[in-house]
N, CA, C and O atoms as CSV, one atom per row, in Angstrom:
chain,resi,resn,atom,element,x,y,z
A,1,MET,N,N,-80.935,31.142,24.193
A,1,MET,CA,C,-80.735,29.833,24.730
A,1,MET,C,C,-80.564,29.908,25.937
A,1,MET,O,O,-80.618,28.764,26.389
A,2,GLU,N,N,-80.416,30.512,26.586
A,2,GLU,CA,C,-79.506,30.428,28.047
A,2,GLU,C,C,-80.847,30.600,28.909
A,2,GLU,O,O,-81.212,29.953,29.890
A,3,VAL,N,N,-81.558,31.819,28.153
A,3,VAL,CA,C,-82.980,31.718,29.250
A,3,VAL,C,C,-83.694,30.544,29.253
A,3,VAL,O,O,-84.125,30.190,30.350
A,4,ILE,N,N,-84.032,29.540,27.867
A,4,ILE,CA,C,-84.457,28.942,28.003
A,4,ILE,C,C,-84.027,28.129,28.837
A,4,ILE,O,O,-84.810,27.886,29.756
A,5,ASN,N,N,-82.743,27.447,28.860
A,5,ASN,CA,C,-82.316,26.480,29.667
A,5,ASN,C,C,-82.596,26.381,30.787
A,5,ASN,O,O,-82.812,25.250,31.221
A,6,ALA,N,N,-82.687,27.450,31.604
A,6,ALA,CA,C,-83.126,28.279,32.907
A,6,ALA,C,C,-84.328,28.299,33.160
A,6,ALA,O,O,-84.632,28.500,34.335
A,7,ALA,N,N,-84.894,28.196,32.637
A,7,ALA,CA,C,-86.465,27.870,32.147
A,7,ALA,C,C,-86.711,26.514,32.512
A,7,ALA,O,O,-87.451,26.349,33.481
A,8,PHE,N,N,-86.296,25.616,32.001
A,8,PHE,CA,C,-86.280,24.239,32.353
A,8,PHE,C,C,-85.821,23.501,33.065
A,8,PHE,O,O,-86.195,22.362,33.344
A,9,ALA,N,N,-84.855,24.155,33.477
A,9,ALA,CA,C,-83.768,23.486,34.632
A,9,ALA,C,C,-84.177,23.253,35.758
A,9,ALA,O,O,-84.885,24.029,36.399
A,10,PRO,N,N,-83.692,21.896,36.235
A,10,PRO,CA,C,-85.167,22.285,37.932
A,10,PRO,C,C,-84.559,23.141,38.959
A,10,PRO,O,O,-83.358,23.361,39.119
A,11,THR,N,N,-85.588,23.610,39.657
A,11,THR,CA,C,-85.232,24.108,40.883
A,11,THR,C,C,-84.536,23.490,42.097
A,11,THR,O,O,-84.180,22.332,42.315
A,12,GLU,N,N,-84.477,24.238,42.582
A,12,GLU,CA,C,-83.430,24.055,43.529
A,12,GLU,C,C,-84.018,22.969,44.893
A,12,GLU,O,O,-83.284,22.367,45.677
A,13,ALA,N,N,-85.697,22.951,44.871
A,13,ALA,CA,C,-86.377,22.268,45.593
A,13,ALA,C,C,-86.215,20.929,45.099
A,13,ALA,O,O,-85.846,19.937,45.728
A,14,GLU,N,N,-86.614,21.053,43.608
A,14,GLU,CA,C,-86.473,19.767,43.195
A,14,GLU,C,C,-85.769,19.118,43.325
A,14,GLU,O,O,-85.996,18.061,43.913
A,15,LEU,N,N,-84.278,19.504,42.722
A,15,LEU,CA,C,-83.246,18.836,43.127
A,15,LEU,C,C,-82.703,18.382,44.668
A,15,LEU,O,O,-81.784,17.577,44.817
A,16,ALA,N,N,-83.525,19.123,45.946
A,16,ALA,CA,C,-83.344,18.195,47.061
A,16,ALA,C,C,-84.100,17.423,47.385
A,16,ALA,O,O,-83.660,16.481,48.045
A,17,TRP,N,N,-85.449,17.461,47.101
A,17,TRP,CA,C,-86.149,16.476,47.059
A,17,TRP,C,C,-85.526,15.018,46.269
A,17,TRP,O,O,-85.506,13.926,46.836
A,18,ALA,N,N,-85.010,15.266,44.790
A,18,ALA,CA,C,-84.947,14.086,44.515
A,18,ALA,C,C,-83.331,13.498,45.002
A,18,ALA,O,O,-83.147,12.281,44.990
A,19,ARG,N,N,-82.031,14.576,45.485
A,19,ARG,CA,C,-81.384,14.125,46.142
A,19,ARG,C,C,-81.777,13.312,47.621
A,19,ARG,O,O,-81.271,12.333,48.169
A,20,LYS,N,N,-82.523,13.894,47.856
A,20,LYS,CA,C,-83.020,12.807,48.733
A,20,LYS,C,C,-83.793,11.280,48.632
A,20,LYS,O,O,-83.431,10.301,49.285
A,21,VAL,N,N,-84.905,11.296,47.695
A,21,VAL,CA,C,-85.244,10.119,47.295
A,21,VAL,C,C,-83.830,9.057,46.712
A,21,VAL,O,O,-83.809,7.846,46.928
A,22,ALA,N,N,-82.967,9.639,46.127
A,22,ALA,CA,C,-81.740,9.081,45.558
A,22,ALA,C,C,-80.865,8.805,46.807
A,22,ALA,O,O,-80.378,7.679,46.906
A,23,ALA,N,N,-80.729,9.315,47.339
A,23,ALA,CA,C,-80.393,9.003,49.239
A,23,ALA,C,C,-80.944,7.622,49.838
A,23,ALA,O,O,-80.439,6.695,50.471
A,24,ALA,N,N,-82.035,7.879,49.413
A,24,ALA,CA,C,-82.740,6.949,50.463
A,24,ALA,C,C,-82.992,5.196,49.816
A,24,ALA,O,O,-83.282,4.060,50.193
A,25,VAL,N,N,-82.778,5.679,49.081
A,25,VAL,CA,C,-82.600,4.147,47.566
A,25,VAL,C,C,-81.213,3.135,47.930
A,25,VAL,O,O,-81.065,1.941,48.190
A,26,GLU,N,N,-80.160,4.516,47.770
A,26,GLU,CA,C,-79.083,4.271,48.386
A,26,GLU,C,C,-78.829,3.788,49.655
A,26,GLU,O,O,-77.950,2.941,49.812
A,27,ALA,N,N,-79.544,4.253,50.674
A,27,ALA,CA,C,-79.351,3.300,51.849
A,27,ALA,C,C,-80.104,2.705,51.947
A,27,ALA,O,O,-80.128,2.306,53.111
A,28,ALA,N,N,-80.690,2.405,51.520
A,28,ALA,CA,C,-81.906,0.956,51.717
A,28,ALA,C,C,-80.847,-0.210,50.550
A,28,ALA,O,O,-80.792,-1.343,51.029
A,29,GLY,N,N,-80.222,-0.095,49.458
A,29,GLY,CA,C,-79.514,-0.754,49.208
A,29,GLY,C,C,-79.997,-1.946,49.085
A,29,GLY,O,O,-81.095,-1.782,48.552
A,30,ALA,N,N,-79.719,-3.763,49.377
A,30,ALA,CA,C,-80.423,-4.545,48.278
A,30,ALA,C,C,-81.800,-4.632,48.948
A,30,ALA,O,O,-82.720,-5.070,48.256
A,31,ALA,N,N,-82.108,-4.180,50.505
A,31,ALA,CA,C,-83.336,-4.046,50.662
A,31,ALA,C,C,-84.654,-3.263,49.463
A,31,ALA,O,O,-85.875,-3.309,49.611
A,32,TYR,N,N,-84.017,-2.720,48.536
A,32,TYR,CA,C,-84.504,-1.609,47.899
A,32,TYR,C,C,-85.504,-2.552,46.823
A,32,TYR,O,O,-84.980,-2.922,45.773
A,33,ARG,N,N,-86.512,-2.816,47.020
A,33,ARG,CA,C,-87.733,-3.356,46.562
A,33,ARG,C,C,-88.418,-2.720,45.312
A,33,ARG,O,O,-89.195,-3.531,44.810
A,34,GLY,N,N,-88.381,-1.625,44.703
A,34,GLY,CA,C,-88.992,-0.571,44.366
A,34,GLY,C,C,-89.899,0.393,44.700
A,34,GLY,O,O,-90.363,1.203,43.897
A,35,VAL,N,N,-90.307,0.297,46.485
A,35,VAL,CA,C,-90.849,1.141,47.480
A,35,VAL,C,C,-90.014,1.610,48.794
A,35,VAL,O,O,-89.479,0.832,49.584
A,36,ILE,N,N,-90.006,2.621,48.856
A,36,ILE,CA,C,-89.293,3.455,49.786
A,36,ILE,C,C,-90.275,4.833,50.664
A,36,ILE,O,O,-91.205,5.594,50.397
A,37,VAL,N,N,-89.570,4.597,51.557
A,37,VAL,CA,C,-90.420,5.561,52.537
A,37,VAL,C,C,-89.314,7.307,52.868
A,37,VAL,O,O,-88.596,7.307,53.867
A,38,VAL,N,N,-89.333,8.481,52.029
A,38,VAL,CA,C,-89.342,9.479,52.380
A,38,VAL,C,C,-89.777,10.510,52.594
A,38,VAL,O,O,-90.393,11.187,51.770
A,39,ASP,N,N,-89.420,10.966,54.297
A,39,ASP,CA,C,-90.467,12.141,54.361
A,39,ASP,C,C,-91.739,11.297,54.694
A,39,ASP,O,O,-92.784,11.783,54.260
A,40,GLY,N,N,-91.834,10.249,55.309
A,40,GLY,CA,C,-93.224,10.065,55.127
A,40,GLY,C,C,-93.559,9.810,54.512
A,40,GLY,O,O,-93.545,8.634,54.876
A,41,LYS,N,N,-93.989,9.774,53.639
A,41,LYS,CA,C,-94.219,9.120,51.546
A,41,LYS,C,C,-93.561,8.428,51.466
A,41,LYS,O,O,-92.367,8.375,51.764
A,42,MET,N,N,-94.692,7.292,50.746
A,42,MET,CA,C,-94.285,5.761,49.805
A,42,MET,C,C,-93.690,6.922,48.326
A,42,MET,O,O,-94.249,7.922,47.874
A,43,VAL,N,N,-92.477,6.309,47.937
A,43,VAL,CA,C,-92.049,6.474,47.246
A,43,VAL,C,C,-92.090,5.628,46.459
A,43,VAL,O,O,-91.468,4.681,46.939
A,44,ASP,N,N,-92.459,5.383,45.502
A,44,ASP,CA,C,-92.354,4.333,44.287
A,44,ASP,C,C,-92.087,4.108,43.073
A,44,ASP,O,O,-92.976,4.565,42.355
A,45,LYS,N,N,-90.942,3.415,42.282
A,45,LYS,CA,C,-90.309,3.313,41.041
A,45,LYS,C,C,-90.294,4.154,40.690
A,45,LYS,O,O,-89.382,4.976,40.779
A,46,PRO,N,N,-91.798,4.308,39.902
A,46,PRO,CA,C,-91.735,5.840,39.119
A,46,PRO,C,C,-91.828,7.003,39.089
A,46,PRO,O,O,-92.128,7.754,38.160
A,47,VAL,N,N,-91.405,7.325,40.795
A,47,VAL,CA,C,-91.179,8.246,41.104
A,47,VAL,C,C,-89.714,8.007,41.396
A,47,VAL,O,O,-89.118,8.654,40.535
A,48,VAL,N,N,-89.017,7.530,42.014
A,48,VAL,CA,C,-87.830,7.213,41.754
A,48,VAL,C,C,-87.293,7.377,40.777
A,48,VAL,O,O,-86.246,8.023,40.812
A,49,ASP,N,N,-87.740,6.909,39.622
A,49,ASP,CA,C,-87.212,7.295,38.328
A,49,ASP,C,C,-87.117,8.666,37.910
A,49,ASP,O,O,-86.237,9.268,37.295
A,50,ARG,N,N,-88.764,9.196,38.616
A,50,ARG,CA,C,-88.309,10.939,38.241
A,50,ARG,C,C,-87.366,11.706,39.155
A,50,ARG,O,O,-86.592,12.626,38.889
A,51,ALA,N,N,-87.603,11.159,40.170
A,51,ALA,CA,C,-85.880,11.672,40.854
A,51,ALA,C,C,-84.866,11.810,40.045
A,51,ALA,O,O,-84.523,12.893,39.573
A,52,LEU,N,N,-84.060,10.229,39.727
A,52,LEU,CA,C,-83.241,10.479,39.211
A,52,LEU,C,C,-82.979,10.806,37.551
A,52,LEU,O,O,-81.897,10.589,37.005
A,53,ARG,N,N,-83.725,11.157,37.118
A,53,ARG,CA,C,-83.673,12.214,35.802
A,53,ARG,C,C,-84.000,13.461,36.098
A,53,ARG,O,O,-83.847,14.278,35.190
A,54,THR,N,N,-84.399,13.830,37.088
A,54,THR,CA,C,-84.260,15.249,37.408
A,54,THR,C,C,-82.800,15.717,38.157
A,54,THR,O,O,-82.385,16.870,38.274
A,55,LEU,N,N,-82.014,14.192,38.728
A,55,LEU,CA,C,-80.692,14.720,38.836
A,55,LEU,C,C,-79.819,14.605,37.783
A,55,LEU,O,O,-78.655,14.996,37.871
A,56,GLY,N,N,-80.267,14.115,36.817
A,56,GLY,CA,C,-79.280,13.582,35.303
A,56,GLY,C,C,-79.482,14.810,34.609
A,56,GLY,O,O,-78.490,15.343,34.112
A,57,ALA,N,N,-80.626,15.364,34.490
A,57,ALA,CA,C,-80.851,16.526,33.741
A,57,ALA,C,C,-80.009,18.177,34.698
A,57,ALA,O,O,-79.842,19.323,34.280
A,58,ALA,N,N,-79.732,17.647,35.812
A,58,ALA,CA,C,-79.141,18.965,36.320
A,58,ALA,C,C,-77.353,18.485,36.120
A,58,ALA,O,O,-76.484,19.317,36.381
A,59,GLY,N,N,-77.003,17.137,35.660
A,59,GLY,CA,C,-75.899,16.988,35.469
A,59,GLY,C,C,-75.492,16.305,36.707
A,59,GLY,O,O,-74.317,15.998,36.910
A,60,GLU,N,N,-76.673,16.004,37.738
A,60,GLU,CA,C,-76.043,15.186,38.933
A,60,GLU,C,C,-75.579,13.409,38.619
A,60,GLU,O,O,-76.106,12.516,37.957
A,61,ALA,N,N,-74.306,13.492,39.493
A,61,ALA,CA,C,-74.779,11.717,39.281
A,61,ALA,C,C,-75.530,11.040,40.108
A,61,ALA,O,O,-75.357,11.381,41.278
A,62,ALA,N,N,-76.480,10.016,39.908
A,62,ALA,CA,C,-77.354,9.516,40.677
A,62,ALA,C,C,-76.784,8.153,41.061
A,62,ALA,O,O,-76.136,7.400,40.335
A,63,GLY,N,N,-77.153,7.966,42.374
A,63,GLY,CA,C,-76.017,6.870,43.195
A,63,GLY,C,C,-77.286,5.608,43.082
A,63,GLY,O,O,-77.169,4.385,43.159
A,64,GLY,N,N,-78.610,6.540,42.851
A,64,GLY,CA,C,-79.781,5.127,43.235
A,64,GLY,C,C,-79.476,4.186,42.122
A,64,GLY,O,O,-78.707,4.487,41.210
A,65,LYS,N,N,-80.307,2.640,42.242
A,65,LYS,CA,C,-80.588,1.644,41.393
A,65,LYS,C,C,-82.080,2.324,41.338
A,65,LYS,O,O,-82.700,2.609,42.363
A,66,ALA,N,N,-82.495,2.511,40.228
A,66,ALA,CA,C,-84.072,2.687,39.387
A,66,ALA,C,C,-84.322,0.953,39.099
A,66,ALA,O,O,-85.333,0.564,38.515
């Protein structure tokens, strides 16, 4: 079972990206309206939601508001 869990767990690169997205949402605060810019790229709500799910799958608290 451990091998299967490891195969489907987010990679460190995926987690780093998800953390950046969550941090950008949190930094935007009340100004967040569903779209932010992360590393020069537009990130909209479905992508933010995916980032927060990635953090959740890894057992990390997602501070962003989706």
